[in-house]
DOTOR-529056 format. One record per residue (C-alpha): x, y, z; chain; residue in three letters. Coordinates in pm, whole numbers, plus 50000, padded with zeros to 5 digits. Layout:
<recs>
+-------+-------+-------+-----+------+
|     X |     Y |     Z | mol | type |
+-------+-------+-------+-----+------+
|     X |     Y |     Z |   A |  ALA |
...
+-------+-------+-------+-----+------+
</recs>
This chain:
<recs>
+-------+-------+-------+-----+------+
|     X |     Y |     Z | mol | type |
+-------+-------+-------+-----+------+
| 64981 | 27933 | 29984 |   A |  MET |
| 64620 | 27541 | 29768 |   A |  GLU |
| 64199 | 27368 | 29887 |   A |  PRO |
| 64083 | 27138 | 29863 |   A |  VAL |
| 64098 | 27179 | 30004 |   A |  GLY |
| 64076 | 27488 | 30073 |   A |  HIS |
| 64458 | 27618 | 30102 |   A |  HIS |
| 64699 | 27853 | 29969 |   A |  LEU |
| 65071 | 27678 | 29996 |   A |  GLU |
| 65424 | 27743 | 29858 |   A |  GLY |
| 65345 | 28065 | 29654 |   A |  ALA |
| 65573 | 28384 | 29622 |   A |  ARG |
| 65396 | 28609 | 29862 |   A |  VAL |
| 65469 | 28925 | 30062 |   A |  SER |
| 65741 | 28937 | 30339 |   A |  ASP |
| 65514 | 28775 | 30595 |   A |  ARG |
| 65237 | 28577 | 30431 |   A |  LEU |
| 65313 | 28218 | 30355 |   A |  VAL |
| 64993 | 28035 | 30342 |   A |  CYS |
| 64630 | 28045 | 30390 |   A |  ALA |
| 64338 | 27796 | 30450 |   A |  SER |
| 64000 | 27791 | 30539 |   A |  PHE |
| 63851 | 27522 | 30804 |   A |  ASN |
| 63599 | 27282 | 30716 |   A |  GLN |
| 63283 | 27477 | 30771 |   A |  ASP |
| 63426 | 27820 | 30677 |   A |  CYS |
| 63391 | 27956 | 31020 |   A |  THR |
| 63764 | 28073 | 31027 |   A |  SER |
| 64078 | 28115 | 30806 |   A |  VAL |
| 64423 | 28036 | 30911 |   A |  ALA |
| 64738 | 28234 | 30801 |   A |  VAL |
| 65080 | 28115 | 30810 |   A |  GLY |
| 65339 | 28388 | 30820 |   A |  THR |
| 65722 | 28404 | 30841 |   A |  LYS |
| 65710 | 28396 | 31230 |   A |  SER |
| 65417 | 28167 | 31323 |   A |  GLY |
| 65037 | 28161 | 31225 |   A |  TYR |
| 64715 | 28372 | 31304 |   A |  ILE |
| 64349 | 28249 | 31310 |   A |  LEU |
| 64065 | 28477 | 31214 |   A |  PHE |
| 63676 | 28438 | 31263 |   A |  SER |
| 63468 | 28480 | 30973 |   A |  LEU |
| 63146 | 28555 | 31151 |   A |  SER |
| 63147 | 28913 | 31015 |   A |  SER |
| 63191 | 29075 | 30691 |   A |  VAL |
| 63294 | 29416 | 30841 |   A |  GLU |
| 63552 | 29271 | 31087 |   A |  LYS |
| 63825 | 29012 | 31094 |   A |  LEU |
| 63840 | 28911 | 31440 |   A |  ASP |
| 64166 | 28733 | 31573 |   A |  ARG |
| 64104 | 28416 | 31731 |   A |  ILE |
| 64467 | 28327 | 31815 |   A |  HIS |
| 64820 | 28434 | 31718 |   A |  GLU |
| 65126 | 28233 | 31748 |   A |  CYS |
| 65448 | 28405 | 31682 |   A |  SER |
| 65736 | 28143 | 31771 |   A |  ASP |
| 65709 | 27913 | 31493 |   A |  ILE |
| 65909 | 28031 | 31188 |   A |  PRO |
| 65812 | 27990 | 30825 |   A |  GLU |
| 65458 | 27802 | 30870 |   A |  VAL |
| 65357 | 27677 | 30525 |   A |  TYR |
| 65077 | 27466 | 30637 |   A |  ILE |
| 64823 | 27529 | 30903 |   A |  VAL |
| 64499 | 27344 | 30949 |   A |  GLU |
| 64218 | 27395 | 31220 |   A |  ARG |
| 63987 | 27118 | 31285 |   A |  LEU |
| 63650 | 27282 | 31257 |   A |  PHE |
| 63604 | 27493 | 31552 |   A |  SER |
| 63820 | 27310 | 31796 |   A |  SER |
| 64150 | 27406 | 31949 |   A |  SER |
| 64334 | 27152 | 31743 |   A |  LEU |
| 64588 | 27290 | 31477 |   A |  VAL |
| 64816 | 27114 | 31259 |   A |  VAL |
| 65121 | 27312 | 31156 |   A |  VAL |
| 65426 | 27229 | 30946 |   A |  VAL |
| 65706 | 27463 | 30908 |   A |  SER |
| 65968 | 27512 | 30637 |   A |  LEU |
| 66239 | 27467 | 30883 |   A |  GLN |
| 66129 | 27125 | 30936 |   A |  MET |
| 65912 | 27035 | 30632 |   A |  PRO |
| 65908 | 26648 | 30728 |   A |  ARG |
| 65762 | 26704 | 31055 |   A |  ARG |
| 65389 | 26747 | 31155 |   A |  MET |
| 65307 | 26924 | 31479 |   A |  ASN |
| 64961 | 26885 | 31647 |   A |  VAL |
| 64890 | 27190 | 31883 |   A |  TYR |
| 64604 | 27281 | 32149 |   A |  HIS |
| 64641 | 27627 | 32045 |   A |  PHE |
| 64420 | 27774 | 32338 |   A |  LYS |
| 64644 | 27609 | 32601 |   A |  LYS |
| 64958 | 27660 | 32443 |   A |  GLY |
| 65064 | 27298 | 32419 |   A |  THR |
| 65182 | 27041 | 32165 |   A |  GLU |
| 64969 | 26742 | 32167 |   A |  ILE |
| 65190 | 26542 | 31956 |   A |  CYS |
| 65430 | 26530 | 31673 |   A |  ASN |
| 65532 | 26289 | 31356 |   A |  TYR |
| 65801 | 26285 | 31136 |   A |  SER |
| 65797 | 26143 | 30778 |   A |  TYR |
| 66038 | 26005 | 30522 |   A |  SER |
| 66010 | 26328 | 30280 |   A |  SER |
| 65874 | 26684 | 30302 |   A |  ASN |
| 65487 | 26700 | 30368 |   A |  ILE |
| 65293 | 26860 | 30096 |   A |  LEU |
| 64939 | 26881 | 30228 |   A |  SER |
| 64720 | 26772 | 30550 |   A |  VAL |
| 64361 | 26730 | 30545 |   A |  ARG |
| 64125 | 26678 | 30856 |   A |  LEU |
| 63768 | 26568 | 30937 |   A |  ASN |
| 63628 | 26434 | 31269 |   A |  ARG |
| 63763 | 26083 | 31231 |   A |  GLN |
| 64063 | 26117 | 31010 |   A |  ARG |
| 64416 | 26310 | 30975 |   A |  LEU |
| 64559 | 26266 | 30631 |   A |  ILE |
| 64912 | 26340 | 30550 |   A |  VAL |
| 65027 | 26359 | 30185 |   A |  CYS |
| 65374 | 26324 | 30071 |   A |  LEU |
| 65482 | 26324 | 29693 |   A |  GLU |
| 65490 | 25941 | 29681 |   A |  GLY |
| 65283 | 25817 | 29997 |   A |  ALA |
| 64975 | 25903 | 30190 |   A |  ILE |
| 64944 | 25840 | 30584 |   A |  TYR |
| 64586 | 25810 | 30737 |   A |  ILE |
| 64582 | 25863 | 31111 |   A |  HIS |
| 64295 | 25816 | 31353 |   A |  ASN |
| 64211 | 26170 | 31486 |   A |  ILE |
| 64107 | 26056 | 31823 |   A |  LYS |
| 64434 | 25906 | 31917 |   A |  ASP |
| 64661 | 26027 | 31638 |   A |  MET |
| 64757 | 25651 | 31558 |   A |  LYS |
| 64889 | 25569 | 31227 |   A |  LEU |
| 64619 | 25339 | 31065 |   A |  LEU |
| 64726 | 25301 | 30712 |   A |  LYS |
| 65019 | 25397 | 30474 |   A |  THR |
| 64944 | 25414 | 30079 |   A |  ILE |
| 65279 | 25385 | 29950 |   A |  SER |
| 65211 | 25276 | 29609 |   A |  ASP |
| 65080 | 25635 | 29484 |   A |  THR |
| 65177 | 25791 | 29158 |   A |  PRO |
| 65390 | 26097 | 29176 |   A |  SER |
| 65221 | 26362 | 29337 |   A |  ASN |
| 65431 | 26662 | 29360 |   A |  PRO |
| 65173 | 26920 | 29453 |   A |  THR |
| 65018 | 26677 | 29716 |   A |  GLY |
| 64685 | 26682 | 29544 |   A |  LEU |
| 64412 | 26528 | 29767 |   A |  CYS |
| 64076 | 26565 | 29899 |   A |  ALA |
| 63900 | 26457 | 30198 |   A |  LEU |
| 63522 | 26463 | 30264 |   A |  SER |
| 63457 | 26673 | 30584 |   A |  ILE |
| 63165 | 26434 | 30658 |   A |  ASN |
| 63327 | 26195 | 30918 |   A |  HIS |
| 63051 | 25920 | 30849 |   A |  SER |
| 63188 | 25853 | 30492 |   A |  ASN |
| 63539 | 25963 | 30519 |   A |  SER |
| 63618 | 25945 | 30146 |   A |  TYR |
| 63963 | 26041 | 30044 |   A |  LEU |
| 64033 | 26130 | 29684 |   A |  ALA |
| 64382 | 26139 | 29517 |   A |  TYR |
| 64534 | 26089 | 29153 |   A |  PRO |
| 64552 | 25748 | 29030 |   A |  GLY |
| 64814 | 25836 | 28764 |   A |  SER |
| 65061 | 26109 | 28677 |   A |  SER |
| 65007 | 26106 | 28320 |   A |  SER |
| 64617 | 26073 | 28264 |   A |  ILE |
| 64312 | 26208 | 28465 |   A |  GLY |
| 64232 | 25901 | 28703 |   A |  GLU |
| 64104 | 25966 | 29042 |   A |  ILE |
| 64107 | 25685 | 29311 |   A |  LEU |
| 63859 | 25729 | 29599 |   A |  VAL |
| 63963 | 25569 | 29897 |   A |  TYR |
| 63727 | 25489 | 30206 |   A |  ASP |
| 63936 | 25623 | 30492 |   A |  ALA |
| 63734 | 25462 | 30758 |   A |  ASN |
| 63715 | 25125 | 30629 |   A |  ASN |
| 64076 | 25153 | 30465 |   A |  LEU |
| 63995 | 25012 | 30122 |   A |  CYS |
| 63985 | 25160 | 29780 |   A |  ILE |
| 63618 | 25233 | 29664 |   A |  VAL |
| 63634 | 25325 | 29321 |   A |  THR |
| 63872 | 25461 | 29024 |   A |  MET |
| 63701 | 25749 | 28833 |   A |  ILE |
| 63840 | 25809 | 28478 |   A |  PRO |
| 63772 | 26175 | 28530 |   A |  ALA |
| 64005 | 26358 | 28239 |   A |  HIS |
| 64232 | 26302 | 27969 |   A |  ASP |
| 64490 | 26500 | 28105 |   A |  SER |
| 64645 | 26494 | 28480 |   A |  PRO |
| 64407 | 26599 | 28739 |   A |  VAL |
| 64477 | 26952 | 28878 |   A |  ALA |
| 64215 | 27018 | 29138 |   A |  ALA |
| 63953 | 26801 | 29358 |   A |  MET |
| 63694 | 26868 | 29608 |   A |  ALA |
| 63416 | 26680 | 29793 |   A |  PHE |
| 63071 | 26844 | 29875 |   A |  ASN |
| 62993 | 26889 | 30241 |   A |  SER |
| 62806 | 26549 | 30259 |   A |  THR |
| 63075 | 26351 | 30075 |   A |  GLY |
| 62843 | 26230 | 29810 |   A |  CYS |
| 62997 | 26445 | 29510 |   A |  LYS |
| 63319 | 26477 | 29383 |   A |  LEU |
| 63430 | 26782 | 29152 |   A |  ALA |
| 63753 | 26772 | 28954 |   A |  SER |
| 63944 | 26975 | 28703 |   A |  ALA |
| 64225 | 26887 | 28485 |   A |  SER |
| 64559 | 27061 | 28396 |   A |  GLU |
| 64399 | 27209 | 28083 |   A |  LYS |
| 64142 | 27387 | 28331 |   A |  GLY |
| 63883 | 27424 | 28052 |   A |  THR |
| 63626 | 27148 | 28197 |   A |  VAL |
| 63504 | 27084 | 28555 |   A |  ILE |
| 63336 | 26766 | 28621 |   A |  ARG |
| 63120 | 26652 | 28901 |   A |  VAL |
| 63088 | 26280 | 28988 |   A |  PHE |
| 62855 | 26094 | 29235 |   A |  SER |
| 63040 | 25910 | 29522 |   A |  VAL |
| 63082 | 25621 | 29581 |   A |  PRO |
| 62948 | 25509 | 29242 |   A |  GLU |
| 63180 | 25726 | 29043 |   A |  GLY |
| 62917 | 25828 | 28755 |   A |  GLU |
| 62942 | 26154 | 28568 |   A |  ARG |
| 62670 | 26396 | 28716 |   A |  LEU |
| 62750 | 26715 | 28518 |   A |  CYS |
| 63008 | 26916 | 28366 |   A |  GLU |
| 63072 | 27277 | 28352 |   A |  PHE |
| 63294 | 27450 | 28078 |   A |  ARG |
| 63519 | 27740 | 28241 |   A |  ARG |
| 63633 | 27872 | 27886 |   A |  GLY |
| 63779 | 27753 | 27549 |   A |  MET |
| 64018 | 28028 | 27484 |   A |  LYS |
| 64304 | 27926 | 27681 |   A |  ARG |
| 64436 | 27672 | 27912 |   A |  TYR |
| 64455 | 27783 | 28291 |   A |  VAL |
| 64574 | 27652 | 28616 |   A |  ASN |
| 64262 | 27587 | 28848 |   A |  ILE |
| 64414 | 27590 | 29185 |   A |  SER |
| 64105 | 27566 | 29397 |   A |  CYS |
| 63717 | 27412 | 29369 |   A |  LEU |
| 63491 | 27422 | 29637 |   A |  THR |
| 63118 | 27362 | 29699 |   A |  PHE |
| 62876 | 27569 | 29899 |   A |  SER |
| 62771 | 27393 | 30201 |   A |  MET |
| 62414 | 27325 | 30076 |   A |  ASP |
| 62578 | 27179 | 29727 |   A |  SER |
| 62389 | 27438 | 29526 |   A |  ARG |
| 62695 | 27629 | 29407 |   A |  PHE |
| 63070 | 27525 | 29298 |   A |  LEU |
| 63350 | 27767 | 29266 |   A |  SER |
| 63667 | 27743 | 29070 |   A |  ALA |
| 63963 | 27963 | 29073 |   A |  SER |
| 64292 | 27968 | 28870 |   A |  SER |
| 64583 | 28170 | 28791 |   A |  ASN |
| 64365 | 28416 | 28589 |   A |  THR |
| 64171 | 28716 | 28713 |   A |  GLU |
| 63813 | 28555 | 28698 |   A |  THR |
| 63655 | 28312 | 28943 |   A |  VAL |
| 63360 | 28108 | 28818 |   A |  HIS |
| 63058 | 28004 | 29008 |   A |  ILE |
| 62851 | 27743 | 28887 |   A |  PHE |
| 62503 | 27625 | 28990 |   A |  LYS |
| 62415 | 27277 | 29032 |   A |  LEU |
| 62059 | 27201 | 28940 |   A |  GLU |
| 61885 | 26889 | 28838 |   A |  GLN |
| 61699 | 26956 | 28511 |   A |  LEU |
| 61309 | 26928 | 28592 |   A |  SER |
| 61135 | 26697 | 28356 |   A |  GLN |
| 60781 | 26790 | 28260 |   A |  CYS |
| 60473 | 26553 | 28343 |   A |  SER |
| 60251 | 26445 | 28084 |   A |  PRO |
| 60008 | 26678 | 28180 |   A |  GLU |
| 60225 | 26978 | 28163 |   A |  GLU |
| 60260 | 27177 | 27866 |   A |  SER |
| 60619 | 27212 | 27789 |   A |  PRO |
| 60764 | 27568 | 27724 |   A |  SER |
| 60930 | 27684 | 27394 |   A |  TRP |
| 61270 | 27650 | 27580 |   A |  SER |
| 61183 | 27304 | 27675 |   A |  GLY |
| 61111 | 27213 | 27308 |   A |  TYR |
| 61456 | 27368 | 27199 |   A |  MET |
| 61625 | 27193 | 27471 |   A |  GLY |
| 61504 | 26867 | 27368 |   A |  LYS |
| 61590 | 26937 | 27001 |   A |  MET |
| 61957 | 27017 | 27106 |   A |  PHE |
| 61979 | 26690 | 27292 |   A |  MET |
| 61838 | 26484 | 27019 |   A |  ALA |
| 62077 | 26647 | 26803 |   A |  ALA |
| 62395 | 26583 | 26999 |   A |  SER |
| 62313 | 26204 | 26979 |   A |  ASN |
| 62416 | 26219 | 26584 |   A |  TYR |
| 62704 | 26438 | 26647 |   A |  LEU |
| 63079 | 26352 | 26715 |   A |  PRO |
| 63139 | 26283 | 27108 |   A |  THR |
| 63371 | 26611 | 27138 |   A |  GLN |
| 63100 | 26843 | 26988 |   A |  VAL |
| 62815 | 26680 | 27180 |   A |  SER |
| 62993 | 26716 | 27518 |   A |  ASP |
| 63033 | 27076 | 27452 |   A |  ILE |
| 62668 | 27111 | 27380 |   A |  MET |
| 62575 | 26953 | 27705 |   A |  ASN |
| 62825 | 27166 | 27909 |   A |  GLN |
| 62676 | 27437 | 28148 |   A |  ASP |
| 62834 | 27786 | 28162 |   A |  ARG |
| 62894 | 27989 | 28481 |   A |  ALA |
| 62611 | 28117 | 28662 |   A |  PHE |
| 62816 | 28405 | 28821 |   A |  ALA |
| 63161 | 28552 | 28818 |   A |  THR |
| 63389 | 28736 | 29012 |   A |  VAL |
| 63661 | 28979 | 28828 |   A |  ARG |
| 63980 | 29000 | 29069 |   A |  LEU |
| 64188 | 29296 | 29068 |   A |  ASN |
| 64498 | 29067 | 29008 |   A |  PHE |
| 64605 | 28782 | 28806 |   A |  SER |
| 64887 | 28533 | 28807 |   A |  GLY |
| 64885 | 28504 | 29165 |   A |  GLN |
| 64757 | 28167 | 29329 |   A |  ARG |
| 64448 | 28221 | 29553 |   A |  ASN |
| 64213 | 28006 | 29740 |   A |  VAL |
| 63815 | 28046 | 29758 |   A |  CYS |
| 63548 | 27950 | 29968 |   A |  MET |
| 63169 | 27987 | 29969 |   A |  LEU |
| 63020 | 28066 | 30276 |   A |  ALA |
| 62691 | 28215 | 30427 |   A |  VAL |
| 62793 | 28497 | 30653 |   A |  ILE |
| 62521 | 28714 | 30830 |   A |  GLN |
| 62270 | 28519 | 30640 |   A |  LYS |
| 62384 | 28613 | 30283 |   A |  LEU |
| 62588 | 28390 | 30050 |   A |  PRO |
| 62947 | 28508 | 29983 |   A |  ARG |
| 63246 | 28422 | 29805 |   A |  LEU |
| 63592 | 28452 | 29980 |   A |  LEU |
| 63906 | 28499 | 29802 |   A |  VAL |
| 64241 | 28466 | 29991 |   A |  ALA |
| 64512 | 28596 | 29786 |   A |  SER |
| 64882 | 28533 | 29791 |   A |  SER |
| 64932 | 28911 | 29820 |   A |  GLU |
| 64802 | 28895 | 30163 |   A |  GLY |
| 64435 | 28988 | 30148 |   A |  TYR |
| 64100 | 28840 | 30199 |   A |  LEU |
| 63843 | 28985 | 29967 |   A |  TYR |
| 63469 | 28932 | 30022 |   A |  ILE |
| 63169 | 28924 | 29748 |   A |  TYR |
| 62831 | 28904 | 29761 |   A |  ASN |
| 62668 | 28635 | 29537 |   A |  LEU |
| 62317 | 28678 | 29415 |   A |  ASP |
| 62162 | 28310 | 29479 |   A |  PRO |
| 61865 | 28392 | 29225 |   A |  GLN |
| 62007 | 28566 | 28928 |   A |  ASP |
| 62405 | 28529 | 28945 |   A |  GLY |
| 62572 | 28742 | 28730 |   A |  GLY |
| 62895 | 28940 | 28834 |   A |  GLU |
| 62949 | 28921 | 29203 |   A |  CYS |
| 62995 | 29250 | 29403 |   A |  VAL |
| 63316 | 29311 | 29594 |   A |  LEU |
| 63188 | 29449 | 29957 |   A |  ILE |
| 63490 | 29413 | 30170 |   A |  LYS |
| 63879 | 29383 | 30177 |   A |  LYS |
| 64074 | 29262 | 30457 |   A |  HIS |
| 64452 | 29244 | 30530 |   A |  ARG |
| 64531 | 28897 | 30650 |   A |  LEU |
| 64838 | 29058 | 30844 |   A |  PHE |
| 64919 | 29429 | 30930 |   A |  ALA |
| 65262 | 29563 | 30981 |   A |  THR |
| 65132 | 29810 | 31238 |   A |  ASP |
| 64815 | 29950 | 31396 |   A |  LYS |
| 64752 | 30214 | 31102 |   A |  LEU |
| 64759 | 29930 | 30857 |   A |  ASP |
| 64468 | 29752 | 31075 |   A |  GLU |
| 64284 | 30094 | 31083 |   A |  ARG |
| 64304 | 30152 | 30726 |   A |  ARG |
| 64210 | 29830 | 30606 |   A |  ASP |
| 63920 | 29801 | 30837 |   A |  SER |
| 63788 | 30109 | 30695 |   A |  ASN |
| 63799 | 29983 | 30326 |   A |  PHE |
| 63513 | 29880 | 30156 |   A |  SER |
| 63332 | 29872 | 29818 |   A |  TYR |
| 62984 | 30017 | 29820 |   A |  GLY |
| 62704 | 29926 | 30032 |   A |  GLU |
| 62605 | 29566 | 30100 |   A |  THR |
| 62332 | 29456 | 29863 |   A |  PRO |
| 62031 | 29285 | 30006 |   A |  THR |
| 61864 | 28954 | 29879 |   A |  TYR |
| 61533 | 28952 | 30031 |   A |  ALA |
| 61482 | 28574 | 29954 |   A |  ALA |
| 61823 | 28485 | 30092 |   A |  THR |
| 61798 | 28713 | 30425 |   A |  VAL |
| 61451 | 28533 | 30491 |   A |  ALA |
| 61620 | 28188 | 30454 |   A |  ARG |
| 61786 | 28037 | 30757 |   A |  LYS |
| 62179 | 28046 | 30714 |   A |  SER |
| 62296 | 27710 | 30596 |   A |  ILE |
| 62624 | 27733 | 30786 |   A |  VAL |
| 62576 | 27663 | 31167 |   A |  PRO |
| 62756 | 27893 | 31395 |   A |  SER |
| 63036 | 27763 | 31607 |   A |  THR |
| 62787 | 27731 | 31906 |   A |  SER |
| 62545 | 27496 | 31716 |   A |  THR |
| 62810 | 27272 | 31531 |   A |  VAL |
| 62734 | 26936 | 31721 |   A |  PRO |
| 63015 | 26843 | 31962 |   A |  GLY |
| 63214 | 27153 | 31881 |   A |  TYR |
| 63317 | 27478 | 32044 |   A |  SER |
| 63563 | 27747 | 32037 |   A |  GLU |
| 63703 | 27582 | 32349 |   A |  ASP |
| 63734 | 27235 | 32187 |   A |  GLY |
| 64052 | 27052 | 32228 |   A |  GLY |
| 64196 | 26831 | 32499 |   A |  ALA |
| 64467 | 26750 | 32758 |   A |  ARG |
| 64791 | 26617 | 32631 |   A |  LYS |
| 64855 | 26274 | 32719 |   A |  GLY |
| 64501 | 26174 | 32807 |   A |  GLU |
| 64382 | 25808 | 32745 |   A |  ILE |
| 64055 | 25740 | 32576 |   A |  ILE |
| 63942 | 25366 | 32527 |   A |  PRO |
| 63918 | 25271 | 32169 |   A |  GLU |
| 63564 | 25237 | 32026 |   A |  HIS |
| 63375 | 25182 | 31708 |   A |  GLU |
| 63291 | 25487 | 31503 |   A |  PHE |
| 63043 | 25701 | 31670 |   A |  ALA |
| 62725 | 25783 | 31506 |   A |  VAL |
| 62775 | 26164 | 31591 |   A |  GLY |
| 63097 | 26363 | 31579 |   A |  PRO |
| 63386 | 26303 | 31846 |   A |  VAL |
| 63357 | 26554 | 32122 |   A |  ARG |
| 63646 | 26767 | 32142 |   A |  LEU |
| 63632 | 26886 | 32492 |   A |  ASP |
| 63924 | 27066 | 32690 |   A |  ASP |
| 63861 | 26862 | 32998 |   A |  GLU |
| 63754 | 26522 | 32886 |   A |  ASN |
| 63867 | 26424 | 32540 |   A |  GLU |
| 64157 | 26422 | 32291 |   A |  PHE |
| 64401 | 26282 | 32191 |   A |  PRO |
| 64513 | 25981 | 32368 |   A |  PRO |
| 64885 | 26056 | 32305 |   A |  VAL |
| 65139 | 26058 | 32564 |   A |  SER |
| 65466 | 26004 | 32380 |   A |  ILE |
| 65580 | 26271 | 32130 |   A |  LEU |
| 65741 | 26111 | 31810 |   A |  ASN |
| 66039 | 26282 | 31707 |   A |  ASN |
+-------+-------+-------+-----+------+
</recs>
C-alpha cells in the first residue's frame, strides 16, 4: 500500500487489503483488495460510506480516482504492465494501455494522467488518453517516486533526477518541457508532494531527518523542518493541507509530524520589537558566523503537532483534510484501518484520535463493531468551526460531481487548454477513446 501521492502500495498487508489512496481533494479514499477495489466517501467522521465496490478484478495494487468523478484507474498484480481506465458507475472500461515493464505508480489531475515505470514516465492527455510524451531517460526509480500538481493549469511533475543524490527534476506536463532541477538533498529523495496550487514542493531524503519546501517553478528553498536527529527513518508520505498552512510527514515509526508553514513577520520601524524578536535576531546573526551544518540546524523549525500511532514498522499514507468544518489528519494503515485525528490549528500539540474505521469488513458484525468504535468526544475548536471549510464539497467543485464520467468511445474535438477544469459529464464528455489498447 505510497502519496504522493497519497498512496499505500506493495506492502505486506492483511489477507484482503493490498493498497489504499486518497483522491486529489480528499473527498474519498480508494482501497485495493485481493478481489477488487472499494471507494469510500470521507464526508463524515462517524461513518465511512461506500460509494462503489468492484469484486471482479483480482489483486488490485493501484487504484486512483480522479477527484469526485466516475473515472478510476486500476492496475492488478495479475497484469502489472497494464493500466485499465474505468467508468465505475456505468461498469464500463473506457480504455487500457500496456507498457514495457511493471507500472509502479499513477498520478492524475484534470489535464494529465502520469504512468511511472522504473526507467520511464508516460504522460497522457486526460481528455482522450492520448500518449503525449515518453520521458525515457529517467534515472532508476524502483519505487515509482513522482508527484503531480493537482492544479491542472500548471501541471508540474516532479521526479528524481539522480539515483545517488537528492536531485529533483520539475517538468511542465502541460507544455512538455523541463522547468528546473532542484538540488534538494545530499542523499536520494524518498518522498515528494506539491501543495494544492502547485507553487510549493516538499521533499525528504532517504535519511528522513529534514523536510525541505521549495518554490515552484523557481526551485528556491523556502523553509525546512527537522523531523528528528536521533535516528534515520523511511519517510513514505508527505502531504500539504489544502490551504498550504500545514505539512505532514509519516514514516515507518510510530510518529506522524505536522509542520506549520508561516512566514516570519518582520517588525516595522514604528513597532517595538519583543524580547523573543531580539533573541531571534541574535540567533540569526550568530548563525552567519557558524559552520554551515550548525547554521542549518539552528534555522530549522520543529513539528507544530504530532500523532502517536498505535503501531510502527508499517507503511501508511496520510492526508490533511477538513471534514465537518474541523481540520483532521487521516492515516490509512497497511493493517487495513483508517484513523481520524483532530488537529488543533491554533495550539498544535498532540492530535486526538477520534475515530477508527476498518477499510474492509469480513462480515456485518465487523462493520457494526468498527462503526461503534471511537476514542472520546470530538474536541471543538471555536475558531475553526466558525471558519468556512477550505475543502469544497463534491457538489461545489467546479465541473465535477459524483456522476462525473463519460461514455465509452465518444469523440471530443481537440482544443487548447481550458481556463476552467475539463467537465466530466456522463452524457456529454470524456474520453474520446474508441479502440482498446491491448
